[in-house]
A tleap script that builds the chain and sets N, CA, C and O, in Angstrom:
source leaprc.protein.ff14SB
mol = sequence {
  NMET GLU GLN THR ASN LYS ARG ASN PHE PHE
  THR THR TYR PHE GLN LEU SER PHE SER THR
  ILE GLN GLY ARG VAL THR LEU ALA PHE PHE
  MET THR VAL VAL VAL MET LEU THR ILE VAL
  PHE MET THR ASP ARG PHE TRP ARG ARG GLN
  LYS ALA GLN GLN ASP ILE ILE ILE HIE GLN
  THR LYS PRO HIE HIE LEU ARG SER SER SER
  CALA
}
set mol.1.N position { -15.292 16.137 30.851 }
set mol.1.CA position { -16.002 16.938 29.871 }
set mol.1.C position { -15.399 16.753 28.469 }
set mol.1.O position { -16.127 16.729 27.476 }
set mol.2.N position { -14.059 16.622 28.395 }
set mol.2.CA position { -13.433 16.401 27.089 }
set mol.2.C position { -13.845 15.055 26.504 }
set mol.2.O position { -14.038 14.922 25.296 }
set mol.3.N position { -13.976 14.047 27.389 }
set mol.3.CA position { -14.393 12.736 26.907 }
set mol.3.C position { -15.774 12.806 26.260 }
set mol.3.O position { -16.006 12.201 25.213 }
set mol.4.N position { -16.685 13.540 26.882 }
set mol.4.CA position { -18.032 13.674 26.331 }
set mol.4.C position { -17.981 14.349 24.968 }
set mol.4.O position { -18.671 13.928 24.039 }
set mol.5.N position { -17.167 15.396 24.842 }
set mol.5.CA position { -17.042 16.078 23.556 }
set mol.5.C position { -16.452 15.149 22.498 }
set mol.5.O position { -16.910 15.133 21.356 }
set mol.6.N position { -15.433 14.375 22.880 }
set mol.6.CA position { -14.840 13.438 21.928 }
set mol.6.C position { -15.869 12.399 21.501 }
set mol.6.O position { -15.978 12.081 20.317 }
set mol.7.N position { -16.625 11.870 22.461 }
set mol.7.CA position { -17.615 10.851 22.137 }
set mol.7.C position { -18.686 11.446 21.220 }
set mol.7.O position { -19.103 10.811 20.251 }
set mol.8.N position { -19.126 12.666 21.529 }
set mol.8.CA position { -20.118 13.312 20.672 }
set mol.8.C position { -19.555 13.560 19.278 }
set mol.8.O position { -20.260 13.406 18.281 }
set mol.9.N position { -18.296 13.941 19.214 }
set mol.9.CA position { -17.663 14.171 17.911 }
set mol.9.C position { -17.652 12.886 17.091 }
set mol.9.O position { -17.993 12.893 15.908 }
set mol.10.N position { -17.253 11.773 17.732 }
set mol.10.CA position { -17.182 10.518 16.989 }
set mol.10.C position { -18.562 10.035 16.577 }
set mol.10.O position { -18.740 9.574 15.450 }
set mol.11.N position { -19.555 10.132 17.478 }
set mol.11.CA position { -20.898 9.687 17.095 }
set mol.11.C position { -21.457 10.580 16.001 }
set mol.11.O position { -22.134 10.098 15.093 }
set mol.12.N position { -21.180 11.883 16.078 }
set mol.12.CA position { -21.627 12.787 15.018 }
set mol.12.C position { -20.942 12.427 13.708 }
set mol.12.O position { -21.576 12.422 12.653 }
set mol.13.N position { -19.650 12.125 13.772 }
set mol.13.CA position { -18.921 11.768 12.555 }
set mol.13.C position { -19.474 10.486 11.948 }
set mol.13.O position { -19.675 10.403 10.736 }
set mol.14.N position { -19.724 9.476 12.801 }
set mol.14.CA position { -20.228 8.211 12.271 }
set mol.14.C position { -21.651 8.359 11.756 }
set mol.14.O position { -22.009 7.742 10.753 }
set mol.15.N position { -22.479 9.175 12.432 }
set mol.15.CA position { -23.821 9.437 11.910 }
set mol.15.C position { -23.717 10.124 10.553 }
set mol.15.O position { -24.465 9.810 9.627 }
set mol.16.N position { -22.788 11.060 10.447 }
set mol.16.CA position { -22.580 11.752 9.177 }
set mol.16.C position { -22.146 10.762 8.106 }
set mol.16.O position { -22.641 10.797 6.980 }
set mol.17.N position { -21.213 9.872 8.466 }
set mol.17.CA position { -20.648 8.995 7.449 }
set mol.17.C position { -21.622 7.909 7.009 }
set mol.17.O position { -21.482 7.378 5.907 }
set mol.18.N position { -22.603 7.566 7.834 }
set mol.18.CA position { -23.506 6.493 7.428 }
set mol.18.C position { -24.885 6.979 7.007 }
set mol.18.O position { -25.630 6.230 6.375 }
set mol.19.N position { -25.242 8.211 7.342 }
set mol.19.CA position { -26.615 8.628 7.046 }
set mol.19.C position { -26.715 9.628 5.903 }
set mol.19.O position { -27.707 9.619 5.174 }
set mol.20.N position { -25.713 10.494 5.724 }
set mol.20.CA position { -25.834 11.519 4.682 }
set mol.20.C position { -25.043 11.126 3.446 }
set mol.20.O position { -24.120 10.314 3.515 }
set mol.21.N position { -25.411 11.704 2.330 }
set mol.21.CA position { -24.722 11.420 1.063 }
set mol.21.C position { -23.281 11.911 1.126 }
set mol.21.O position { -22.368 11.229 0.659 }
set mol.22.N position { -23.078 13.088 1.702 }
set mol.22.CA position { -21.718 13.634 1.800 }
set mol.22.C position { -20.831 12.694 2.614 }
set mol.22.O position { -19.678 12.454 2.257 }
set mol.23.N position { -21.371 12.170 3.696 }
set mol.23.CA position { -20.613 11.244 4.529 }
set mol.23.C position { -20.285 9.960 3.804 }
set mol.23.O position { -19.179 9.432 3.923 }
set mol.24.N position { -21.266 9.452 3.041 }
set mol.24.CA position { -21.023 8.217 2.288 }
set mol.24.C position { -19.976 8.432 1.204 }
set mol.24.O position { -19.129 7.569 0.970 }
set mol.25.N position { -20.037 9.582 0.545 }
set mol.25.CA position { -19.033 9.893 -0.484 }
set mol.25.C position { -17.654 10.018 0.151 }
set mol.25.O position { -16.664 9.529 -0.393 }
set mol.26.N position { -17.595 10.680 1.312 }
set mol.26.CA position { -16.315 10.820 2.014 }
set mol.26.C position { -15.766 9.452 2.401 }
set mol.26.O position { -14.581 9.176 2.210 }
set mol.27.N position { -16.629 8.598 2.943 }
set mol.27.CA position { -16.212 7.255 3.336 }
set mol.27.C position { -15.730 6.466 2.117 }
set mol.27.O position { -14.702 5.792 2.177 }
set mol.28.N position { -16.474 6.552 1.016 }
set mol.28.CA position { -16.077 5.842 -0.203 }
set mol.28.C position { -14.742 6.364 -0.726 }
set mol.28.O position { -13.910 5.591 -1.201 }
set mol.29.N position { -14.542 7.674 -0.637 }
set mol.29.CA position { -13.283 8.264 -1.098 }
set mol.29.C position { -12.108 7.741 -0.277 }
set mol.29.O position { -11.085 7.338 -0.829 }
set mol.30.N position { -12.266 7.750 1.051 }
set mol.30.CA position { -11.166 7.277 1.892 }
set mol.30.C position { -10.916 5.787 1.702 }
set mol.30.O position { -9.767 5.346 1.725 }
set mol.31.N position { -11.975 5.009 1.516 }
set mol.31.CA position { -11.785 3.583 1.267 }
set mol.31.C position { -11.062 3.366 -0.062 }
set mol.31.O position { -10.213 2.481 -0.174 }
set mol.32.N position { -11.402 4.176 -1.072 }
set mol.32.CA position { -10.716 4.079 -2.365 }
set mol.32.C position { -9.237 4.415 -2.221 }
set mol.32.O position { -8.383 3.742 -2.798 }
set mol.33.N position { -8.939 5.453 -1.453 }
set mol.33.CA position { -7.540 5.838 -1.232 }
set mol.33.C position { -6.790 4.700 -0.547 }
set mol.33.O position { -5.662 4.383 -0.926 }
set mol.34.N position { -7.411 4.085 0.460 }
set mol.34.CA position { -6.755 2.985 1.175 }
set mol.34.C position { -6.505 1.814 0.229 }
set mol.34.O position { -5.428 1.218 0.247 }
set mol.35.N position { -7.493 1.483 -0.593 }
set mol.35.CA position { -7.326 0.372 -1.537 }
set mol.35.C position { -6.221 0.683 -2.546 }
set mol.35.O position { -5.399 -0.182 -2.849 }
set mol.36.N position { -6.196 1.905 -3.066 }
set mol.36.CA position { -5.163 2.275 -4.036 }
set mol.36.C position { -3.772 2.221 -3.413 }
set mol.36.O position { -2.832 1.721 -4.031 }
set mol.37.N position { -3.639 2.734 -2.198 }
set mol.37.CA position { -2.336 2.679 -1.528 }
set mol.37.C position { -1.910 1.238 -1.283 }
set mol.37.O position { -0.730 0.910 -1.412 }
set mol.38.N position { -2.867 0.368 -0.928 }
set mol.38.CA position { -2.549 -1.045 -0.718 }
set mol.38.C position { -2.072 -1.679 -2.018 }
set mol.38.O position { -1.099 -2.434 -2.022 }
set mol.39.N position { -2.751 -1.378 -3.120 }
set mol.39.CA position { -2.340 -1.932 -4.415 }
set mol.39.C position { -0.941 -1.451 -4.789 }
set mol.39.O position { -0.113 -2.239 -5.246 }
set mol.40.N position { -0.678 -0.163 -4.597 }
set mol.40.CA position { 0.648 0.381 -4.914 }
set mol.40.C position { 1.709 -0.275 -4.046 }
set mol.40.O position { 2.776 -0.641 -4.540 }
set mol.41.N position { 1.425 -0.428 -2.749 }
set mol.41.CA position { 2.393 -1.037 -1.833 }
set mol.41.C position { 2.677 -2.480 -2.222 }
set mol.41.O position { 3.835 -2.897 -2.263 }
set mol.42.N position { 1.622 -3.249 -2.509 }
set mol.42.CA position { 1.815 -4.656 -2.847 }
set mol.42.C position { 2.554 -4.802 -4.182 }
set mol.42.O position { 3.408 -5.677 -4.325 }
set mol.43.N position { 2.228 -3.953 -5.151 }
set mol.43.CA position { 2.914 -4.007 -6.445 }
set mol.43.C position { 4.386 -3.658 -6.283 }
set mol.43.O position { 5.251 -4.306 -6.873 }
set mol.44.N position { 4.671 -2.638 -5.488 }
set mol.44.CA position { 6.057 -2.239 -5.255 }
set mol.44.C position { 6.824 -3.362 -4.572 }
set mol.44.O position { 7.970 -3.641 -4.923 }
set mol.45.N position { 6.186 -4.011 -3.588 }
set mol.45.CA position { 6.846 -5.112 -2.890 }
set mol.45.C position { 7.115 -6.262 -3.850 }
set mol.45.O position { 8.194 -6.855 -3.831 }
set mol.46.N position { 6.119 -6.576 -4.698 }
set mol.46.CA position { 6.289 -7.652 -5.673 }
set mol.46.C position { 7.411 -7.307 -6.650 }
set mol.46.O position { 8.235 -8.161 -6.978 }
set mol.47.N position { 7.445 -6.039 -7.121 }
set mol.47.CA position { 8.472 -5.614 -8.073 }
set mol.47.C position { 9.854 -5.715 -7.442 }
set mol.47.O position { 10.792 -6.192 -8.081 }
set mol.48.N position { 9.991 -5.268 -6.184 }
set mol.48.CA position { 11.290 -5.353 -5.509 }
set mol.48.C position { 11.726 -6.804 -5.338 }
set mol.48.O position { 12.906 -7.121 -5.487 }
set mol.49.N position { 10.765 -7.696 -5.021 }
set mol.49.CA position { 11.106 -9.106 -4.859 }
set mol.49.C position { 11.571 -9.686 -6.191 }
set mol.49.O position { 12.562 -10.415 -6.234 }
set mol.50.N position { 10.868 -9.372 -7.277 }
set mol.50.CA position { 11.264 -9.856 -8.595 }
set mol.50.C position { 12.631 -9.311 -8.995 }
set mol.50.O position { 13.451 -10.038 -9.555 }
set mol.51.N position { 12.877 -8.031 -8.709 }
set mol.51.CA position { 14.166 -7.409 -9.044 }
set mol.51.C position { 15.293 -8.084 -8.271 }
set mol.51.O position { 16.360 -8.343 -8.828 }
set mol.52.N position { 15.061 -8.372 -6.990 }
set mol.52.CA position { 16.088 -9.035 -6.186 }
set mol.52.C position { 16.365 -10.434 -6.730 }
set mol.52.O position { 17.515 -10.867 -6.791 }
set mol.53.N position { 15.297 -11.140 -7.126 }
set mol.53.CA position { 15.478 -12.476 -7.683 }
set mol.53.C position { 16.259 -12.396 -9.000 }
set mol.53.O position { 17.131 -13.226 -9.257 }
set mol.54.N position { 15.952 -11.415 -9.814 }
set mol.54.CA position { 16.663 -11.236 -11.082 }
set mol.54.C position { 18.137 -10.924 -10.839 }
set mol.54.O position { 19.004 -11.447 -11.538 }
set mol.55.N position { 18.424 -10.076 -9.852 }
set mol.55.CA position { 19.814 -9.750 -9.531 }
set mol.55.C position { 20.578 -10.985 -9.073 }
set mol.55.O position { 21.753 -11.151 -9.401 }
set mol.56.N position { 19.909 -11.853 -8.311 }
set mol.56.CA position { 20.562 -13.088 -7.857 }
set mol.56.C position { 20.883 -13.969 -9.062 }
set mol.56.O position { 21.977 -14.525 -9.156 }
set mol.57.N position { 19.926 -14.094 -9.980 }
set mol.57.CA position { 20.157 -14.926 -11.168 }
set mol.57.C position { 21.298 -14.344 -12.003 }
set mol.57.O position { 22.165 -15.085 -12.465 }
set mol.58.N position { 21.304 -13.033 -12.198 }
set mol.58.CA position { 22.383 -12.393 -12.958 }
set mol.58.C position { 23.721 -12.611 -12.256 }
set mol.58.O position { 24.727 -12.894 -12.907 }
set mol.59.N position { 23.733 -12.481 -10.945 }
set mol.59.CA position { 24.968 -12.668 -10.186 }
set mol.59.C position { 25.460 -14.108 -10.292 }
set mol.59.O position { 26.666 -14.348 -10.350 }
set mol.60.N position { 24.529 -15.074 -10.317 }
set mol.60.CA position { 24.933 -16.475 -10.399 }
set mol.60.C position { 25.469 -16.825 -11.785 }
set mol.60.O position { 26.388 -17.635 -11.904 }
set mol.61.N position { 24.908 -16.227 -12.828 }
set mol.61.CA position { 25.315 -16.615 -14.182 }
set mol.61.C position { 26.453 -15.762 -14.724 }
set mol.61.O position { 27.302 -16.273 -15.455 }
set mol.62.N position { 26.494 -14.490 -14.390 }
set mol.62.CA position { 27.459 -13.581 -15.010 }
set mol.62.C position { 28.915 -13.875 -14.615 }
set mol.62.O position { 29.766 -13.922 -15.502 }
set mol.63.N position { 29.240 -14.071 -13.346 }
set mol.63.CA position { 30.647 -14.338 -13.011 }
set mol.63.C position { 31.184 -15.592 -13.702 }
set mol.63.O position { 32.339 -15.619 -14.127 }
set mol.64.N position { 30.361 -16.621 -13.813 }
set mol.64.CA position { 30.791 -17.846 -14.473 }
set mol.64.C position { 31.095 -17.567 -15.948 }
set mol.64.O position { 32.086 -18.062 -16.484 }
set mol.65.N position { 30.268 -16.798 -16.579 }
set mol.65.CA position { 30.468 -16.452 -17.990 }
set mol.65.C position { 31.747 -15.618 -18.171 }
set mol.65.O position { 32.505 -15.833 -19.116 }
set mol.66.N position { 31.972 -14.679 -17.269 }
set mol.66.CA position { 33.170 -13.845 -17.372 }
set mol.66.C position { 34.429 -14.672 -17.112 }
set mol.66.O position { 35.451 -14.473 -17.769 }
set mol.67.N position { 34.356 -15.591 -16.161 }
set mol.67.CA position { 35.515 -16.434 -15.855 }
set mol.67.C position { 35.874 -17.323 -17.044 }
set mol.67.O position { 37.048 -17.469 -17.383 }
set mol.68.N position { 34.860 -17.916 -17.676 }
set mol.68.CA position { 35.148 -18.840 -18.779 }
set mol.68.C position { 35.680 -18.096 -20.009 }
set mol.68.O position { 36.507 -18.635 -20.743 }
set mol.69.N position { 35.209 -16.850 -20.242 }
set mol.69.CA position { 35.674 -16.128 -21.425 }
set mol.69.C position { 37.065 -15.529 -21.206 }
set mol.69.O position { 37.841 -15.416 -22.154 }
set mol.70.N position { 37.390 -15.144 -19.965 }
set mol.70.CA position { 38.691 -14.515 -19.722 }
set mol.70.C position { 39.800 -15.552 -19.569 }
set mol.70.O position { 40.969 -15.239 -19.794 }
set mol.71.N position { 39.454 -16.774 -19.193 }
set mol.71.CA position { 40.484 -17.793 -18.966 }
set mol.71.C position { 40.942 -18.460 -20.243 }
set mol.71.O position { 41.806 -19.337 -20.206 }
savepdb mol mol.pdb
quit
């Protein structure tokens, strides 16, 4: 009996999301949220990768500069 209720709930939800304006707006809103979160995640990952690369470059150049000036 619970399975039937779950199936009816999902079919009702999908009918709502594809047939009524409220459902379409809700679907569009959630899709927008997913896209925005994906953009934020990818940008953050790109920024962290760039920061790590910059730290490596600084680490490679800075010790050599400090060694040559102190010696």
